[in-house]
N, C-alpha and C positions, 0 to 999 in steps of 0.2 A: 504494500500500500504506500502510495506516495505521500509526501509531506503537504501537498496542496490541499488535502482534505482533512488535515489535522485539526484545524480550528473548528469546522462544523462538527467533527466527531467529539471533540472535547466539550463543546457547548451542549451537545445532545446528552452526553454521559452525565454532565453536571445537572442538567434539567431533570433527567430520569432519577437521579439520586435524591432530588428534592421534591419529586412529584408526590402528591397526596396518596396516590394508589400504592406507592412503595412504602411511604412512611407510615400512614395510618392503617393501611390494610395489611402491613407486615408480609407483603408478597415480594417475589423477585421481579425485577424489571422485565424479564422474559414473559412471565405470566401476565403482567399488565399489558404488554404489547400484543400478546395473543388474544386477550379479551377486549382489545380496543378501548381500554378504559384510561388512557393517558390524557393529559391536558392538551389544549389546543397549541400552547406554546411548544411543548415537546413534540407534538405532531408536525409542526412547521419546521422545527430543527431537524427532525428525522427526514422530512422530504428534501430539505436542502442538502443533507448528507448523502441521500440516495442520488440526487442529481449530480452532485460532485463526483461520486464514484462512477456514475454512468458516463460522465463527460471524460473521464480518464480512459475509457475504452473507445471513445469516438475519435477516430484519427484526425478528423477535421478540427476538433476542439483541441487535440493535443498539439497540433501545429500552431494554432492561434494563441494558445496559452489559457490558463485557468480564468474563469469568471470570478468576479468579486461577489460572493454570496452574502 
Protein backbone atom coordinates (compact mmCIF):
# COMPACT_ATOMS: atom_id res chain seq x y z
CA UNK A 1 0.00 0.00 0.00
CA UNK A 2 1.35 3.39 -0.94
CA UNK A 3 1.81 6.35 1.30
CA UNK A 4 -0.63 8.49 -0.68
CA UNK A 5 -3.59 6.83 1.07
CA UNK A 6 -2.03 7.02 4.50
CA UNK A 7 -3.90 10.15 5.61
CA UNK A 8 -7.43 8.90 4.73
CA UNK A 9 -6.65 5.55 6.35
CA UNK A 10 -5.45 7.11 9.60
CA UNK A 11 -8.46 9.43 9.72
CA UNK A 12 -10.83 6.49 9.19
CA UNK A 13 -9.16 4.39 11.90
CA UNK A 14 -9.34 7.30 14.34
CA UNK A 15 -13.01 7.87 13.53
CA UNK A 16 -13.84 4.19 13.99
CA UNK A 17 -12.08 4.13 17.36
CA UNK A 18 -14.25 6.99 18.60
CA UNK A 19 -17.50 5.82 16.96
CA UNK A 20 -20.45 5.26 19.34
CA UNK A 21 -21.03 1.77 17.93
CA UNK A 22 -17.56 0.70 19.00
CA UNK A 23 -17.44 2.58 22.30
CA UNK A 24 -20.95 2.14 23.69
CA UNK A 25 -21.81 -1.12 22.01
CA UNK A 26 -18.51 -2.73 23.00
CA UNK A 27 -18.27 -4.28 19.56
CA UNK A 28 -15.38 -4.56 17.16
CA UNK A 29 -15.11 -2.10 14.26
CA UNK A 30 -15.55 -5.00 11.86
CA UNK A 31 -18.91 -5.91 13.39
CA UNK A 32 -20.05 -2.29 13.16
CA UNK A 33 -19.02 -2.13 9.49
CA UNK A 34 -20.87 -5.34 8.67
CA UNK A 35 -24.04 -4.08 10.39
CA UNK A 36 -23.83 -0.71 8.61
CA UNK A 37 -24.21 0.99 11.99
CA UNK A 38 -21.35 3.49 11.72
CA UNK A 39 -21.79 7.25 11.78
CA UNK A 40 -22.01 9.35 8.61
CA UNK A 41 -18.62 10.93 9.26
CA UNK A 42 -16.93 7.54 9.37
CA UNK A 43 -18.85 6.43 6.29
CA UNK A 44 -17.54 9.47 4.36
CA UNK A 45 -13.99 8.76 5.48
CA UNK A 46 -14.38 5.12 4.42
CA UNK A 47 -15.54 6.20 0.97
CA UNK A 48 -12.63 8.59 0.55
CA UNK A 49 -10.22 5.80 1.55
CA UNK A 50 -11.84 3.40 -0.93
CA UNK A 51 -11.58 5.94 -3.76
CA UNK A 52 -7.95 6.56 -2.90
CA UNK A 53 -7.19 2.84 -3.08
CA UNK A 54 -9.12 2.53 -6.34
CA UNK A 55 -7.20 5.43 -7.86
CA UNK A 56 -3.92 3.67 -7.14
CA UNK A 57 -4.97 0.87 -9.48
CA UNK A 58 -6.11 3.25 -12.23
CA UNK A 59 -3.15 3.81 -14.57
CA UNK A 60 -4.43 7.17 -15.75
CA UNK A 61 -4.63 8.44 -12.16
CA UNK A 62 -1.21 7.01 -11.36
CA UNK A 63 0.35 9.07 -14.14
CA UNK A 64 -1.47 12.26 -13.15
CA UNK A 65 -0.78 11.93 -9.45
CA UNK A 66 -2.95 11.59 -6.37
CA UNK A 67 -6.01 13.73 -5.78
CA UNK A 68 -6.35 15.84 -2.68
CA UNK A 69 -9.11 14.08 -0.72
